[in-house]
PyMOL Python script that loads the backbone (N, CA, C, O; Angstrom):
from pymol import cmd

cmd.read_pdbstr("""\
ATOM      1  N   MET A   1      74.639  89.842 101.728  1.00  0.00           N
ATOM      2  CA  MET A   1      75.265  90.839 102.590  1.00  0.00           C
ATOM      3  C   MET A   1      76.491  90.205 103.222  1.00  0.00           C
ATOM      4  O   MET A   1      76.431  89.070 103.694  1.00  0.00           O
ATOM      5  N   CYS A   2      77.585  90.918 103.236  1.00  0.00           N
ATOM      6  CA  CYS A   2      78.809  90.436 103.859  1.00  0.00           C
ATOM      7  C   CYS A   2      78.673  90.583 105.368  1.00  0.00           C
ATOM      8  O   CYS A   2      78.305  91.657 105.843  1.00  0.00           O
ATOM      9  N   PRO A   3      78.958  89.537 106.132  1.00  0.00           N
ATOM     10  CA  PRO A   3      78.716  89.597 107.571  1.00  0.00           C
ATOM     11  C   PRO A   3      79.616  90.573 108.318  1.00  0.00           C
ATOM     12  O   PRO A   3      79.167  91.171 109.296  1.00  0.00           O
ATOM     13  N   LYS A   4      80.851  90.758 107.907  1.00  0.00           N
ATOM     14  CA  LYS A   4      81.761  91.616 108.661  1.00  0.00           C
ATOM     15  C   LYS A   4      81.558  93.085 108.338  1.00  0.00           C
ATOM     16  O   LYS A   4      81.576  93.912 109.249  1.00  0.00           O
ATOM     17  N   SER A   5      81.371  93.430 107.102  1.00  0.00           N
ATOM     18  CA  SER A   5      81.317  94.841 106.742  1.00  0.00           C
ATOM     19  C   SER A   5      79.902  95.373 106.597  1.00  0.00           C
ATOM     20  O   SER A   5      79.700  96.587 106.631  1.00  0.00           O
ATOM     21  N   GLY A   6      78.927  94.508 106.440  1.00  0.00           N
ATOM     22  CA  GLY A   6      77.564  94.969 106.270  1.00  0.00           C
ATOM     23  C   GLY A   6      77.275  95.437 104.854  1.00  0.00           C
ATOM     24  O   GLY A   6      76.182  95.937 104.586  1.00  0.00           O
ATOM     25  N   ARG A   7      78.227  95.288 103.943  1.00  0.00           N
ATOM     26  CA  ARG A   7      78.026  95.697 102.559  1.00  0.00           C
ATOM     27  C   ARG A   7      77.377  94.567 101.773  1.00  0.00           C
ATOM     28  O   ARG A   7      77.482  93.398 102.143  1.00  0.00           O
ATOM     29  N   THR A   8      76.730  94.914 100.726  1.00  0.00           N
ATOM     30  CA  THR A   8      76.137  93.893  99.872  1.00  0.00           C
ATOM     31  C   THR A   8      76.973  93.755  98.614  1.00  0.00           C
ATOM     32  O   THR A   8      77.468  94.747  98.079  1.00  0.00           O
ATOM     33  N   ALA A   9      77.128  92.551  98.150  1.00  0.00           N
ATOM     34  CA  ALA A   9      77.854  92.288  96.910  1.00  0.00           C
ATOM     35  C   ALA A   9      76.810  92.032  95.823  1.00  0.00           C
ATOM     36  O   ALA A   9      76.064  91.055  95.890  1.00  0.00           O
ATOM     37  N   HIS A  10      76.761  92.891  94.848  1.00  0.00           N
ATOM     38  CA  HIS A  10      75.798  92.745  93.770  1.00  0.00           C
ATOM     39  C   HIS A  10      76.360  91.807  92.722  1.00  0.00           C
ATOM     40  O   HIS A  10      77.535  91.882  92.365  1.00  0.00           O
ATOM     41  N   MET A  11      75.504  90.923  92.234  1.00  0.00           N
ATOM     42  CA  MET A  11      75.941  89.967  91.229  1.00  0.00           C
ATOM     43  C   MET A  11      75.205  90.246  89.927  1.00  0.00           C
ATOM     44  O   MET A  11      74.040  90.642  89.907  1.00  0.00           O
ATOM     45  N   ARG A  12      75.932  90.024  88.849  1.00  0.00           N
ATOM     46  CA  ARG A  12      75.324  90.067  87.533  1.00  0.00           C
ATOM     47  C   ARG A  12      75.529  88.709  86.888  1.00  0.00           C
ATOM     48  O   ARG A  12      76.649  88.197  86.862  1.00  0.00           O
ATOM     49  N   SER A  13      74.494  88.136  86.382  1.00  0.00           N
ATOM     50  CA  SER A  13      74.665  86.861  85.690  1.00  0.00           C
ATOM     51  C   SER A  13      74.354  87.068  84.212  1.00  0.00           C
ATOM     52  O   SER A  13      73.405  87.761  83.846  1.00  0.00           O
ATOM     53  N   ASN A  14      75.167  86.455  83.387  1.00  0.00           N
ATOM     54  CA  ASN A  14      74.906  86.551  81.955  1.00  0.00           C
ATOM     55  C   ASN A  14      74.252  85.268  81.487  1.00  0.00           C
ATOM     56  O   ASN A  14      73.985  84.380  82.296  1.00  0.00           O
ATOM     57  N   SER A  15      73.994  85.157  80.217  1.00  0.00           N
ATOM     58  CA  SER A  15      73.196  84.047  79.691  1.00  0.00           C
ATOM     59  C   SER A  15      73.915  82.700  79.784  1.00  0.00           C
ATOM     60  O   SER A  15      73.253  81.664  79.730  1.00  0.00           O
ATOM     61  N   ALA A  16      75.232  82.675  79.920  1.00  0.00           N
ATOM     62  CA  ALA A  16      75.971  81.409  79.960  1.00  0.00           C
ATOM     63  C   ALA A  16      75.957  80.785  81.351  1.00  0.00           C
ATOM     64  O   ALA A  16      76.459  79.675  81.526  1.00  0.00           O
ATOM     65  N   GLY A  17      75.399  81.464  82.333  1.00  0.00           N
ATOM     66  CA  GLY A  17      75.350  80.904  83.670  1.00  0.00           C
ATOM     67  C   GLY A  17      76.534  81.303  84.522  1.00  0.00           C
ATOM     68  O   GLY A  17      76.608  80.898  85.683  1.00  0.00           O
ATOM     69  N   ASN A  18      77.456  82.076  83.998  1.00  0.00           N
ATOM     70  CA  ASN A  18      78.594  82.548  84.784  1.00  0.00           C
ATOM     71  C   ASN A  18      78.143  83.717  85.655  1.00  0.00           C
ATOM     72  O   ASN A  18      77.262  84.486  85.268  1.00  0.00           O
ATOM     73  N   VAL A  19      78.734  83.841  86.798  1.00  0.00           N
ATOM     74  CA  VAL A  19      78.408  84.917  87.720  1.00  0.00           C
ATOM     75  C   VAL A  19      79.602  85.861  87.783  1.00  0.00           C
ATOM     76  O   VAL A  19      80.740  85.424  87.958  1.00  0.00           O
ATOM     77  N   GLN A  20      79.336  87.162  87.638  1.00  0.00           N
ATOM     78  CA  GLN A  20      80.400  88.160  87.709  1.00  0.00           C
ATOM     79  C   GLN A  20      80.073  89.105  88.859  1.00  0.00           C
ATOM     80  O   GLN A  20      78.969  89.645  88.934  1.00  0.00           O
ATOM     81  N   TYR A  21      81.030  89.300  89.747  1.00  0.00           N
ATOM     82  CA  TYR A  21      80.826  90.163  90.901  1.00  0.00           C
ATOM     83  C   TYR A  21      81.303  91.573  90.587  1.00  0.00           C
ATOM     84  O   TYR A  21      82.280  91.773  89.866  1.00  0.00           O
ATOM     85  N   ASP A  22      80.584  92.552  91.148  1.00  0.00           N
ATOM     86  CA  ASP A  22      81.035  93.934  91.028  1.00  0.00           C
ATOM     87  C   ASP A  22      82.288  94.119  91.865  1.00  0.00           C
ATOM     88  O   ASP A  22      82.441  93.481  92.907  1.00  0.00           O
ATOM     89  N   ARG A  23      83.187  94.986  91.417  1.00  0.00           N
ATOM     90  CA  ARG A  23      84.417  95.254  92.163  1.00  0.00           C
ATOM     91  C   ARG A  23      84.124  96.239  93.285  1.00  0.00           C
ATOM     92  O   ARG A  23      83.244  97.091  93.168  1.00  0.00           O
ATOM     93  N   TRP A  24      84.882  96.108  94.382  1.00  0.00           N
ATOM     94  CA  TRP A  24      84.753  97.043  95.486  1.00  0.00           C
ATOM     95  C   TRP A  24      85.360  98.375  95.075  1.00  0.00           C
ATOM     96  O   TRP A  24      86.335  98.421  94.325  1.00  0.00           O
ATOM     97  N   ASN A  25      84.783  99.442  95.567  1.00  0.00           N
ATOM     98  CA  ASN A  25      85.330 100.764  95.313  1.00  0.00           C
ATOM     99  C   ASN A  25      86.400 101.046  96.361  1.00  0.00           C
ATOM    100  O   ASN A  25      86.075 101.363  97.505  1.00  0.00           O
ATOM    101  N   GLU A  26      87.685 100.933  95.981  1.00  0.00           N
ATOM    102  CA  GLU A  26      88.783 101.116  96.918  1.00  0.00           C
ATOM    103  C   GLU A  26      89.472 102.456  96.725  1.00  0.00           C
ATOM    104  O   GLU A  26      90.597 102.639  97.191  1.00  0.00           O
ATOM    105  N   GLY A  27      88.830 103.385  96.058  1.00  0.00           N
ATOM    106  CA  GLY A  27      89.441 104.678  95.794  1.00  0.00           C
ATOM    107  C   GLY A  27      89.593 105.534  97.033  1.00  0.00           C
ATOM    108  O   GLY A  27      90.461 106.407  97.071  1.00  0.00           O
ATOM    109  N   ASN A  28      88.769 105.309  98.054  1.00  0.00           N
ATOM    110  CA  ASN A  28      88.831 106.150  99.247  1.00  0.00           C
ATOM    111  C   ASN A  28      89.618 105.519 100.387  1.00  0.00           C
ATOM    112  O   ASN A  28      89.619 106.064 101.491  1.00  0.00           O
ATOM    113  N   ILE A  29      90.275 104.411 100.168  1.00  0.00           N
ATOM    114  CA  ILE A  29      91.043 103.751 101.219  1.00  0.00           C
ATOM    115  C   ILE A  29      92.468 104.286 101.191  1.00  0.00           C
ATOM    116  O   ILE A  29      93.114 104.285 100.143  1.00  0.00           O
ATOM    117  N   ASP A  30      92.959 104.742 102.341  1.00  0.00           N
ATOM    118  CA  ASP A  30      94.307 105.275 102.450  1.00  0.00           C
ATOM    119  C   ASP A  30      95.238 104.139 102.833  1.00  0.00           C
ATOM    120  O   ASP A  30      95.208 103.675 103.973  1.00  0.00           O
ATOM    121  N   MET A  31      96.058 103.686 101.908  1.00  0.00           N
ATOM    122  CA  MET A  31      96.964 102.575 102.162  1.00  0.00           C
ATOM    123  C   MET A  31      98.285 103.042 102.759  1.00  0.00           C
ATOM    124  O   MET A  31      99.098 102.205 103.152  1.00  0.00           O
ATOM    125  N   ASN A  32      98.529 104.344 102.840  1.00  0.00           N
ATOM    126  CA  ASN A  32      99.770 104.869 103.380  1.00  0.00           C
ATOM    127  C   ASN A  32      99.608 105.034 104.890  1.00  0.00           C
ATOM    128  O   ASN A  32      99.309 106.127 105.371  1.00  0.00           O
ATOM    129  N   VAL A  33      99.807 103.942 105.634  1.00  0.00           N
ATOM    130  CA  VAL A  33      99.593 103.938 107.076  1.00  0.00           C
ATOM    131  C   VAL A  33     100.647 104.795 107.771  1.00  0.00           C
ATOM    132  O   VAL A  33     100.343 105.478 108.750  1.00  0.00           O
ATOM    133  N   GLU A  34     101.877 104.765 107.276  1.00  0.00           N
ATOM    134  CA  GLU A  34     102.981 105.501 107.888  1.00  0.00           C
ATOM    135  C   GLU A  34     102.693 106.991 107.945  1.00  0.00           C
ATOM    136  O   GLU A  34     102.994 107.632 108.952  1.00  0.00           O
ATOM    137  N   ALA A  35     102.117 107.559 106.890  1.00  0.00           N
ATOM    138  CA  ALA A  35     101.856 109.001 106.848  1.00  0.00           C
ATOM    139  C   ALA A  35     100.664 109.394 107.706  1.00  0.00           C
ATOM    140  O   ALA A  35     100.578 110.539 108.149  1.00  0.00           O
ATOM    141  N   SER A  36      99.741 108.465 107.948  1.00  0.00           N
ATOM    142  CA  SER A  36      98.546 108.806 108.711  1.00  0.00           C
ATOM    143  C   SER A  36      98.760 108.686 110.223  1.00  0.00           C
ATOM    144  O   SER A  36      97.872 109.056 110.992  1.00  0.00           O
ATOM    145  N   GLN A  37      99.910 108.179 110.667  1.00  0.00           N
ATOM    146  CA  GLN A  37     100.172 108.027 112.092  1.00  0.00           C
ATOM    147  C   GLN A  37     100.865 109.268 112.639  1.00  0.00           C
ATOM    148  O   GLN A  37     101.527 110.000 111.903  1.00  0.00           O
ATOM    149  N   SER A  38     100.703 109.493 113.931  1.00  0.00           N
ATOM    150  CA  SER A  38     101.362 110.623 114.567  1.00  0.00           C
ATOM    151  C   SER A  38     102.847 110.304 114.766  1.00  0.00           C
ATOM    152  O   SER A  38     103.268 109.150 114.673  1.00  0.00           O
ATOM    153  N   THR A  39     103.616 111.332 115.037  1.00  0.00           N
ATOM    154  CA  THR A  39     105.053 111.156 115.232  1.00  0.00           C
ATOM    155  C   THR A  39     105.346 110.289 116.444  1.00  0.00           C
ATOM    156  O   THR A  39     106.267 109.472 116.417  1.00  0.00           O
ATOM    157  N   MET A  40     104.574 110.458 117.503  1.00  0.00           N
ATOM    158  CA  MET A  40     104.788 109.665 118.719  1.00  0.00           C
ATOM    159  C   MET A  40     104.518 108.176 118.464  1.00  0.00           C
ATOM    160  O   MET A  40     105.246 107.321 118.968  1.00  0.00           O
ATOM    161  N   MET A  41     103.481 107.865 117.690  1.00  0.00           N
ATOM    162  CA  MET A  41     103.179 106.467 117.407  1.00  0.00           C
ATOM    163  C   MET A  41     104.260 105.834 116.535  1.00  0.00           C
ATOM    164  O   MET A  41     104.633 104.680 116.749  1.00  0.00           O
ATOM    165  N   ARG A  42     104.767 106.586 115.550  1.00  0.00           N
ATOM    166  CA  ARG A  42     105.855 106.061 114.721  1.00  0.00           C
ATOM    167  C   ARG A  42     107.095 105.811 115.562  1.00  0.00           C
ATOM    168  O   ARG A  42     107.771 104.799 115.375  1.00  0.00           O
ATOM    169  N   LEU A  43     107.409 106.719 116.489  1.00  0.00           N
ATOM    170  CA  LEU A  43     108.558 106.549 117.367  1.00  0.00           C
ATOM    171  C   LEU A  43     108.360 105.347 118.290  1.00  0.00           C
ATOM    172  O   LEU A  43     109.294 104.583 118.530  1.00  0.00           O
ATOM    173  N   TYR A  44     107.146 105.186 118.801  1.00  0.00           N
ATOM    174  CA  TYR A  44     106.838 104.039 119.663  1.00  0.00           C
ATOM    175  C   TYR A  44     107.029 102.727 118.908  1.00  0.00           C
ATOM    176  O   TYR A  44     107.676 101.809 119.413  1.00  0.00           O
ATOM    177  N   TYR A  45     106.467 102.633 117.697  1.00  0.00           N
ATOM    178  CA  TYR A  45     106.588 101.400 116.929  1.00  0.00           C
ATOM    179  C   TYR A  45     108.035 101.111 116.563  1.00  0.00           C
ATOM    180  O   TYR A  45     108.452  99.953 116.554  1.00  0.00           O
ATOM    181  N   LYS A  46     108.806 102.149 116.260  1.00  0.00           N
ATOM    182  CA  LYS A  46     110.194 101.939 115.879  1.00  0.00           C
ATOM    183  C   LYS A  46     111.035 101.520 117.084  1.00  0.00           C
ATOM    184  O   LYS A  46     111.913 100.667 116.954  1.00  0.00           O
ATOM    185  N   ALA A  47     110.780 102.108 118.255  1.00  0.00           N
ATOM    186  CA  ALA A  47     111.618 101.861 119.428  1.00  0.00           C
ATOM    187  C   ALA A  47     111.165 100.676 120.267  1.00  0.00           C
ATOM    188  O   ALA A  47     111.962 100.156 121.047  1.00  0.00           O
ATOM    189  N   CYS A  48     109.940 100.233 120.145  1.00  0.00           N
ATOM    190  CA  CYS A  48     109.426  99.207 121.058  1.00  0.00           C
ATOM    191  C   CYS A  48     109.038  97.896 120.390  1.00  0.00           C
ATOM    192  O   CYS A  48     108.769  96.912 121.079  1.00  0.00           O
ATOM    193  N   ILE A  49     109.005  97.864 119.074  1.00  0.00           N
ATOM    194  CA  ILE A  49     108.558  96.651 118.383  1.00  0.00           C
ATOM    195  C   ILE A  49     109.626  96.246 117.375  1.00  0.00           C
ATOM    196  O   ILE A  49     110.249  97.102 116.746  1.00  0.00           O
ATOM    197  N   GLY A  50     109.837  94.952 117.224  1.00  0.00           N
ATOM    198  CA  GLY A  50     110.800  94.461 116.251  1.00  0.00           C
ATOM    199  C   GLY A  50     112.183  94.312 116.852  1.00  0.00           C
ATOM    200  O   GLY A  50     112.355  94.382 118.069  1.00  0.00           O
ATOM    201  N   SER A  51     113.180  94.104 115.979  1.00  0.00           N
ATOM    202  CA  SER A  51     114.542  93.878 116.464  1.00  0.00           C
ATOM    203  C   SER A  51     115.122  95.129 117.114  1.00  0.00           C
ATOM    204  O   SER A  51     115.909  95.025 118.054  1.00  0.00           O
ATOM    205  N   THR A  52     114.746  96.306 116.630  1.00  0.00           N
ATOM    206  CA  THR A  52     115.202  97.541 117.266  1.00  0.00           C
ATOM    207  C   THR A  52     114.623  97.644 118.667  1.00  0.00           C
ATOM    208  O   THR A  52     115.318  98.053 119.597  1.00  0.00           O
ATOM    209  N   GLY A  53     113.374  97.281 118.825  1.00  0.00           N
ATOM    210  CA  GLY A  53     112.736  97.314 120.140  1.00  0.00           C
ATOM    211  C   GLY A  53     113.393  96.378 121.130  1.00  0.00           C
ATOM    212  O   GLY A  53     113.523  96.715 122.307  1.00  0.00           O
ATOM    213  N   VAL A  54     113.812  95.204 120.673  1.00  0.00           N
ATOM    214  CA  VAL A  54     114.495  94.254 121.554  1.00  0.00           C
ATOM    215  C   VAL A  54     115.809  94.860 122.019  1.00  0.00           C
ATOM    216  O   VAL A  54     116.167  94.730 123.190  1.00  0.00           O
ATOM    217  N   GLY A  55     116.538  95.523 121.116  1.00  0.00           N
ATOM    218  CA  GLY A  55     117.792  96.175 121.492  1.00  0.00           C
ATOM    219  C   GLY A  55     117.586  97.300 122.478  1.00  0.00           C
ATOM    220  O   GLY A  55     118.366  97.450 123.419  1.00  0.00           O
ATOM    221  N   VAL A  56     116.537  98.104 122.277  1.00  0.00           N
ATOM    222  CA  VAL A  56     116.240  99.220 123.188  1.00  0.00           C
ATOM    223  C   VAL A  56     115.864  98.691 124.564  1.00  0.00           C
ATOM    224  O   VAL A  56     116.308  99.231 125.577  1.00  0.00           O
ATOM    225  N   LYS A  57     115.053  97.645 124.610  1.00  0.00           N
ATOM    226  CA  LYS A  57     114.657  97.065 125.894  1.00  0.00           C
ATOM    227  C   LYS A  57     115.851  96.445 126.620  1.00  0.00           C
ATOM    228  O   LYS A  57     115.972  96.564 127.839  1.00  0.00           O
ATOM    229  N   THR A  58     116.727  95.786 125.869  1.00  0.00           N
ATOM    230  CA  THR A  58     117.916  95.187 126.471  1.00  0.00           C
ATOM    231  C   THR A  58     118.842  96.260 127.028  1.00  0.00           C
ATOM    232  O   THR A  58     119.350  96.124 128.141  1.00  0.00           O
ATOM    233  N   ALA A  59     119.064  97.321 126.267  1.00  0.00           N
ATOM    234  CA  ALA A  59     119.922  98.421 126.733  1.00  0.00           C
ATOM    235  C   ALA A  59     119.312  99.094 127.959  1.00  0.00           C
ATOM    236  O   ALA A  59     120.038  99.450 128.887  1.00  0.00           O
ATOM    237  N   GLY A  60     118.002  99.274 127.981  1.00  0.00           N
ATOM    238  CA  GLY A  60     117.329  99.870 129.136  1.00  0.00           C
ATOM    239  C   GLY A  60     117.444  99.004 130.381  1.00  0.00           C
ATOM    240  O   GLY A  60     117.673  99.510 131.479  1.00  0.00           O
ATOM    241  N   ALA A  61     117.283  97.693 130.204  1.00  0.00           N
ATOM    242  CA  ALA A  61     117.395  96.785 131.352  1.00  0.00           C
ATOM    243  C   ALA A  61     118.827  96.769 131.878  1.00  0.00           C
ATOM    244  O   ALA A  61     119.038  96.739 133.091  1.00  0.00           O
ATOM    245  N   LEU A  62     119.798  96.789 130.994  1.00  0.00           N
ATOM    246  CA  LEU A  62     121.197  96.810 131.416  1.00  0.00           C
ATOM    247  C   LEU A  62     121.539  98.111 132.145  1.00  0.00           C
ATOM    248  O   LEU A  62     122.244  98.088 133.154  1.00  0.00           O
ATOM    249  N   ALA A  63     121.045  99.239 131.641  1.00  0.00           N
ATOM    250  CA  ALA A  63     121.286 100.532 132.290  1.00  0.00           C
ATOM    251  C   ALA A  63     120.642 100.565 133.680  1.00  0.00           C
ATOM    252  O   ALA A  63     121.232 101.089 134.624  1.00  0.00           O
ATOM    253  N   ALA A  64     119.432 100.006 133.807  1.00  0.00           N
ATOM    254  CA  ALA A  64     118.765  99.962 135.114  1.00  0.00           C
ATOM    255  C   ALA A  64     119.547  99.077 136.085  1.00  0.00           C
ATOM    256  O   ALA A  64     119.693  99.423 137.258  1.00  0.00           O
ATOM    257  N   LEU A  65     120.043  97.956 135.613  1.00  0.00           N
ATOM    258  CA  LEU A  65     120.809  97.048 136.463  1.00  0.00           C
ATOM    259  C   LEU A  65     122.102  97.702 136.951  1.00  0.00           C
ATOM    260  O   LEU A  65     122.444  97.598 138.129  1.00  0.00           O
ATOM    261  N   VAL A  66     122.810  98.367 136.062  1.00  0.00           N
ATOM    262  CA  VAL A  66     124.060  99.037 136.433  1.00  0.00           C
ATOM    263  C   VAL A  66     123.789 100.176 137.408  1.00  0.00           C
ATOM    264  O   VAL A  66     124.536 100.356 138.370  1.00  0.00           O
ATOM    265  N   SER A  67     122.728 100.949 137.172  1.00  0.00           N
ATOM    266  CA  SER A  67     122.428 102.062 138.082  1.00  0.00           C
ATOM    267  C   SER A  67     122.040 101.558 139.472  1.00  0.00           C
ATOM    268  O   SER A  67     122.414 102.171 140.472  1.00  0.00           O
ATOM    269  N   ILE A  68     121.307 100.465 139.550  1.00  0.00           N
ATOM    270  CA  ILE A  68     120.964  99.889 140.859  1.00  0.00           C
ATOM    271  C   ILE A  68     122.220  99.371 141.552  1.00  0.00           C
ATOM    272  O   ILE A  68     122.361  99.529 142.765  1.00  0.00           O
ATOM    273  N   TYR A  69     123.130  98.760 140.809  1.00  0.00           N
ATOM    274  CA  TYR A  69     124.387  98.280 141.384  1.00  0.00           C
ATOM    275  C   TYR A  69     125.210  99.443 141.943  1.00  0.00           C
ATOM    276  O   TYR A  69     125.729  99.353 143.056  1.00  0.00           O
ATOM    277  N   ILE A  70     125.334 100.528 141.183  1.00  0.00           N
ATOM    278  CA  ILE A  70     126.103 101.697 141.643  1.00  0.00           C
ATOM    279  C   ILE A  70     125.437 102.334 142.859  1.00  0.00           C
ATOM    280  O   ILE A  70     126.126 102.720 143.803  1.00  0.00           O
ATOM    281  N   LEU A  71     124.127 102.450 142.852  1.00  0.00           N
ATOM    282  CA  LEU A  71     123.405 103.006 143.991  1.00  0.00           C
ATOM    283  C   LEU A  71     123.616 102.154 145.242  1.00  0.00           C
ATOM    284  O   LEU A  71     123.825 102.692 146.329  1.00  0.00           O
ATOM    285  N   GLY A  72     123.562 100.842 145.095  1.00  0.00           N
ATOM    286  CA  GLY A  72     123.805  99.947 146.231  1.00  0.00           C
ATOM    287  C   GLY A  72     125.231 100.034 146.729  1.00  0.00           C
ATOM    288  O   GLY A  72     125.470  99.996 147.936  1.00  0.00           O
ATOM    289  N   TYR A  73     126.178 100.150 145.819  1.00  0.00           N
ATOM    290  CA  TYR A  73     127.582 100.277 146.214  1.00  0.00           C
ATOM    291  C   TYR A  73     127.815 101.558 147.000  1.00  0.00           C
ATOM    292  O   TYR A  73     128.465 101.533 148.045  1.00  0.00           O
ATOM    293  N   LEU A  74     127.290 102.681 146.509  1.00  0.00           N
ATOM    294  CA  LEU A  74     127.462 103.967 147.197  1.00  0.00           C
ATOM    295  C   LEU A  74     126.752 103.976 148.550  1.00  0.00           C
ATOM    296  O   LEU A  74     127.284 104.502 149.528  1.00  0.00           O
ATOM    297  N   THR A  75     125.563 103.400 148.605  1.00  0.00           N
ATOM    298  CA  THR A  75     124.829 103.334 149.869  1.00  0.00           C
ATOM    299  C   THR A  75     125.596 102.503 150.884  1.00  0.00           C
ATOM    300  O   THR A  75     125.735 102.902 152.040  1.00  0.00           O
ATOM    301  N   GLY A  76     126.093 101.349 150.457  1.00  0.00           N
ATOM    302  CA  GLY A  76     126.880 100.507 151.359  1.00  0.00           C
ATOM    303  C   GLY A  76     128.162 101.167 151.796  1.00  0.00           C
ATOM    304  O   GLY A  76     128.580 100.998 152.941  1.00  0.00           O
ATOM    305  N   TYR A  77     128.792 101.907 150.927  1.00  0.00           N
ATOM    306  CA  TYR A  77     130.034 102.609 151.272  1.00  0.00           C
ATOM    307  C   TYR A  77     129.788 103.645 152.355  1.00  0.00           C
ATOM    308  O   TYR A  77     130.544 103.712 153.325  1.00  0.00           O
ATOM    309  N   TYR A  78     128.743 104.456 152.208  1.00  0.00           N
ATOM    310  CA  TYR A  78     128.480 105.521 153.173  1.00  0.00           C
ATOM    311  C   TYR A  78     127.917 104.983 154.484  1.00  0.00           C
ATOM    312  O   TYR A  78     128.130 105.594 155.531  1.00  0.00           O
ATOM    313  N   ILE A  79     127.209 103.862 154.457  1.00  0.00           N
ATOM    314  CA  ILE A  79     126.683 103.287 155.688  1.00  0.00           C
ATOM    315  C   ILE A  79     127.796 102.656 156.516  1.00  0.00           C
ATOM    316  O   ILE A  79     127.816 102.815 157.736  1.00  0.00           O
ATOM    317  N   HIS A  80     128.716 101.945 155.879  1.00  0.00           N
ATOM    318  CA  HIS A  80     129.755 101.209 156.586  1.00  0.00           C
ATOM    319  C   HIS A  80     131.075 101.957 156.609  1.00  0.00           C
ATOM    320  O   HIS A  80     132.126 101.319 156.678  1.00  0.00           O
ATOM    321  N   ARG A  81     131.068 103.243 156.555  1.00  0.00           N
ATOM    322  CA  ARG A  81     132.280 104.059 156.468  1.00  0.00           C
ATOM    323  C   ARG A  81     132.938 104.264 157.836  1.00  0.00           C
ATOM    324  O   ARG A  81     134.046 104.800 157.864  1.00  0.00           O
ATOM    325  N   CYS A  82     132.399 103.917 158.867  1.00  0.00           N
ATOM    326  CA  CYS A  82     132.886 104.130 160.233  1.00  0.00           C
ATOM    327  C   CYS A  82     134.333 104.493 160.250  1.00  0.00           C
ATOM    328  O   CYS A  82     134.903 104.707 161.319  1.00  0.00           O
TER     329      CYS A  82
END
""", "prot")
cmd.dss("prot")
cmd.show_as("cartoon", "prot")
cmd.util.cbc("prot")
cmd.orient("prot")
C-alpha cells in the first residue's frame, strides 16, 4: 500500500524473477489547471505572483507613497495658510 495515497500497487512476477508493476490509471486526472481555476484566481496569480506581481506591487507602493506625500503637502498648506 502506498503511504500517501492509500492505493495498492499490484505486482505481477513472471518466471524469470522480474517484477512488473501495473500502470496507474491516469485517465481521470485533469492536467489543465488553468481551465479549472476561476477567473478571480487566474487574475490573482497573474497580478500578484512572479515578475508581473513584483511590478504591480512596486507600482502600488509608489502610488501610495506619492498620494501620502500629496495629502501631507495639502494638509500642511491649509494648516499654515495664515
